[in-house]
N, C-alpha and C positions, 0 to 999 in steps of 0.2 A: 246425557245427550245421545241423540241417535248416531248411528254409524256415519262416518264421512261428513261431519259438520264442517262447512267451509266458511272461512272469513276472508274477505277481500278488503284491502286498503287501497283507496283510489282518490287521488287529487284530480277532480273533474275539470279543472281549469276554467274558471268563470262560467259556471253552469247557471246562466240567466236564461229563463224561458218565460216570457210574459206575452200572453195572447189575448189581452183584454179587448182588442179591437176586432177579434176574429169571431165570426158568427156561424161558421160552417160546422160540419160533423167530422171531418177528417183532415186535420191540419197537416198530416204527413203528405198530402197531395199538393200542398202549397209549393210554389217555386221559392227559391231563396229570397228573392226580392219581396214577395208577398209575405213570406215568413217574418222578415224583419219589419215590414210595415204593419204587421198584426199587433205590434207592441207600441204602447205610448210612452214607454220608459226611455230615459236618456241613455240607458245602457243597452248596447246591442244584444239581441238574442244570440246565444251560442249557435253557430251555423247548423242547419238542420242535418246535413250529412254527417257532421261530427257527432251530433247526438245519436244518430243511427249507428255509427261506428262504435261509440261507447256502449250502447245497448247490445250490440252484437257481441262485444267482448264479455259483457256480463252474462248474457244468455249462454255463451259457450262455456264459461267457467262455472256457472250455476252456483254462486255462493249463497249461503244461508243468511249471512249478515255482511253488509257492505258499510265500511267506515269511510265516509266521504268528507273531503275538504274542498273548499272553494265552491260552496253551494249558495246560490242567490236567493236564499230564503225559502219558506214553505211553498209559496206559489210556484216557484221554479221547480222545486223537487217533486211536487204533486204532478205538474205538467209532464216532467220527464218520465215519471213512473207510469202515468196513465197513457201517454201518447206512444212511448217507445218500449215500455216493458209490459204493456197489456194489463196493468194493475196487478201484476203478480207479486209485487213487493209493497210493503207498507212504509210510507215515508215519515220520518221524524226529524225535526230540526227545531232549534230555538235561536232567537237573535243573539248575536255575539257582540263583542266589543270592536269588531272590525270596522275601520273607517272606509273600507272599500265595498262593504256589503257582501263579503265572501265569508259565509258562515260554515259551521260544521253540521253534519247530518248523518243519519243512518237509514239504510234500507234493509228491511227484514222480510224474509220470504213469507208470504201469506199462508202457505200450506203447512207451515210449522205450528205445532200446538203449544206455543209459548206466549207468555204475556211479558210486557216490558214497562220499565219505568225510566224516564229521563232524569238526569241530574245535571244542573248547570253549575259552573264555577266562575261565572263572569265577575263576581265580586270577591273572589278568593284573594286574601291579602298577600301581596308579594313584598319582598324586601324593598325598602326605600331605595331610590325614589320612584320605583316603577308602579307600585300600588296594585295594578290589575293585569291579567293576561291581555295580550294584544288581540286575541280572539276569545278563546275559552278552552277549557278541558271539558268536553261534553261527555257525560257518563251515560251508560245504558246498562240497567240491571235486567237480566234475563231470568224469568221465573218459569218453572214447570209446576203448574198447580200453585201451591203455596210455597214451594221450595225454591230458594235462590240457587241458580245453577252456575252463573258466571257473570262477570262485570266487564264492560268494555269502556276504555277511556280513549276518546278521540281527540287528537291534538294537532294544532298547526302552529309550530314554533315560529316566532318572528324571524323574518329573513335577515340576511346580512346587510341589507341596504340601510344606510344612515344618511337620510336626506338632509337632516339638520346639522350634520357634522358635529354631533355632541356625544356620540357613543360609537367608537370605532367598530365597524362591522356589526353593529348592534349587539356587541358581545356582552355588555352589562345586562341588558334586558334579556338576552338569550339565557344567560346563566341564571337569572332570577326566575325565568319561566320554567326552566328544567328543575330548579329547586322546588318550585311550587308543585310541579307535576309529581315529583318524587314524594313530597309530603302527602299529597292526595292519595297516591298509590299505597303508601304505608298505612294510612288510616283505613282504606277500603280492603286491604289484604287481610285485615283482622276478621273479615267475614268468612275466611277459610274456604273460598271458592277461587277458581282461576280468574285473575284480573289481567285482561289483555290491554296493553297500551299500544295504540297504533296511530298512524297519520303521517303528515309531512313534517319532517324535522328540519328541513332547510339546511342540512349539513350532514357531515359524516359522523353518525352516532354508533357505528359498528365498533366492535372491540379492537379491531386492527387500525392503528393510526387514528384513534378516536380524538375528535376535536375537544378542546379544553372545556367547553360549556357542557359537554355530555358525560364527562368523567364521573359525575355523581351517580349516573345510572348504574355504573359497575361497582359502586359501593353498596349496592343492594343485591338481592338474589335474582334480579332480572337477567334474562338472556335474550340476545338478538336471534330471532328464529331463522332469518335468512342465512346467518353464519352457522347456526347449529344444524340446519338442514343440509349443510355441505353442498349448496348449490354451486356448480362450477363457476369460477371467477368470470369466465367469458360470458356467462348468462346472468350474472348477479349485478344488475343495475336497473334503476328505476328512472334515471334522469341522465341526459347527455348535456354537458356544459361545454360551451365554446368561449374561448378567450377573445378579446378584441382582435387579436392577431390571427384568429381562426383555428387555434389549437383545440383539439377535441379531447374531452375526458368523459368516461363512463363512470357514473357514481350511483351509490345507493343513498337516497335521502328520504325514502319512504319506508317505514319500518313497522314491525309488529314485535312486541316484547311480551314475555310471560315469565313467571317465576320458574326457576330451574326445577322445583319440585313437581311441576306439571309437564315437564318436557316429554314424558312418556305418552302424552296425549297426541303429540305431533307425528303425523305421517310424513317423515322426512322426504320420501321419494315423490310426494305429491305437493310439495311447496315449490313455487316458481313465480317468475315475473311474466305474466301473459303479454304477448305482443299483439299489436293492433292489426286488424284486417280491413281491407276494402269491402264494400258491400257485396262484391262478387265472391268473397271468401279468400281472395289472395292476400298474402302478407304485405303490409306496408313496409317498405325497406327501412331499416334502422338509419337514422340521419347520419350522413357523413359531412354535411355542411350545415351551417346555421339555418339557412332558408328552408332546408328540407324538413325542419321541425313543423313548419306550417301545414304539412300534409297529415300530421298526426291529430287525432281527436282531442288529445291532451298532451301537454309537454312533459307529463309524468306518465310512466307506465305503472299499472297496478301491481300489487303483490298479493298472491293467493296462498293461503295456508289451509291445509286439510288436517282435521283432527279425527282420531279414531274413537 
């Protein structure tokens, strides 16, 4: 890999961008009302200003590979890339098992001289009674010439919501999905290249106070890069959770893992959780009340890892 290869993990929160009714040349000039009317989908387009803010964060961080969750399919990802990132990234996604249309995807920088291969695991068998992942473990193999250089596994673990009241906090499914993820990792690690596992884990998967469903991760050689990089606790969070009573908690629920034997690749001082900015460049304040989250372009902050 070249020097300073950067990986970003980003939950883009409902990245739906459908413009099938728009006939012009510059959709960025649309008002928000016309932006929404440009789509015939029953799903709202992600607000245009929030798309601009997400793109600003990406441009500032300048990652080589972005591991995205909550992507509204290839059409949305292509539109985001062409309209807001000036086609500087190549979009890749595949349909998942999501019942909300929020899939997994990758953006890879066009200027890099790599080739890629996507791997889907939508039919990967999980322990009964769950059968399949609720979304996918979307894999990306990165090649330089004929040589495999690294593998990325993008995941969006089932949330703790249990709408049917049949699986408390979704725990049974979450345990099954983590087990399936680890099985896939073990098979791919035989390729003897770095395998990066990243995405939205919808829970505390770090080594400190690790939730039960994630303990299988630490029965392997995987390390949580955000902990290994020794990011100060006051800056180490990707999500802010508010209880019904308004109590506020800062959490890491978006992670990137890699085998301990590749930890020397990590530039610890250049790993951090980027914060969002307004279009004038000013920082958007960290939410202190639940309603403040509406000012963010996503309810998750990204995680950026730099490799040497």
